[in-house]
Structures are given as structure tokens and as C-alpha cells.
C-alpha positions as CSV (number, residue, x, y, z in Angstrom):
1,X,149.7,14.4,29.7
2,X,146.3,15.0,28.4
3,X,147.5,16.0,24.8
4,X,149.5,13.6,22.7
5,X,150.5,13.4,19.0
6,X,149.0,10.5,17.4
7,X,149.7,10.2,13.7
8,X,149.4,13.7,12.3
9,X,146.8,14.7,14.7
10,X,147.0,15.9,18.3
11,X,144.5,13.9,20.7
12,X,143.3,15.7,23.8
13,X,141.9,13.2,26.5
14,X,141.1,14.5,30.0
15,X,138.7,14.1,32.7
16,X,138.2,17.4,34.2
17,X,136.0,16.3,37.1
18,X,138.5,13.5,38.3
19,X,138.3,9.9,37.7
20,X,135.0,9.5,38.3
21,X,134.1,12.2,35.9
22,X,132.9,12.3,32.4
23,X,135.7,11.9,29.9
24,X,136.5,14.4,27.2
25,X,138.4,13.1,23.9
26,X,139.0,15.0,20.8
27,X,141.6,15.2,18.0
28,X,142.9,18.4,16.4
29,X,145.2,19.2,13.6
30,X,147.4,21.8,15.5
31,X,148.6,21.4,18.9
32,X,147.5,25.1,19.5
33,X,143.8,24.1,19.0
34,X,144.4,21.3,21.1
35,X,145.9,23.7,24.3
36,X,143.0,25.8,23.6
37,X,140.2,23.2,23.6
38,X,141.8,21.6,26.9
39,X,141.8,25.1,28.6
40,X,138.4,25.6,27.6
41,X,137.0,22.3,29.4
42,X,138.7,22.8,32.4
43,X,137.6,26.5,32.5
44,X,134.0,25.2,31.9
45,X,134.4,22.9,34.9
46,X,135.9,26.0,37.3
47,X,132.8,27.9,36.3
48,X,130.1,24.9,36.8
49,X,128.2,25.3,39.9
50,X,127.0,21.7,39.9
51,X,130.1,20.6,42.5
52,X,129.7,23.4,44.8
53,X,127.6,22.8,47.8
54,X,124.4,25.0,48.5
55,X,125.3,28.3,50.0
56,X,124.1,28.9,53.7
57,X,122.9,32.5,54.0
58,X,122.1,32.7,57.6
59,X,123.6,35.1,59.9
60,X,126.3,34.0,62.2
61,X,124.0,35.5,65.1
62,X,121.2,32.9,64.0
63,X,123.9,30.0,64.1
64,X,124.9,31.2,67.9
């Protein structure tokens, strides 16, 4: 699980891009803040076009 209670704080520890990606760690005073942050980070990764290959704008007739 990416969110754990450590002492009196909630700890977020995720790797949104997988094992080879950047690790994100933060501590929050409430669990709701931790969940919102985790969702925000995961949402940013989905919207990031860096991992998407370049689109091929050729028409099918050009390929044939």
C-alpha cells in the first residue's frame, strides 16, 4: 500500500511510473490529504505525454 500511518503522520510513498521511475515520498497530517496527493500524482502521470510514442499522422492509403 502506498499510504501508511507512521507515528502521528500519514506517509505517501509511490513510484507512479513503475519500478524504474521517480519515487515520490511525502508526509501529511491527515489521511484525506495523503489520498488526495496520491491521486494527484497518479493523475499527472496519466496526463504526461512523455511516455506516449509520437503519433503517426499518415493516412492508411499512404501506408498501403
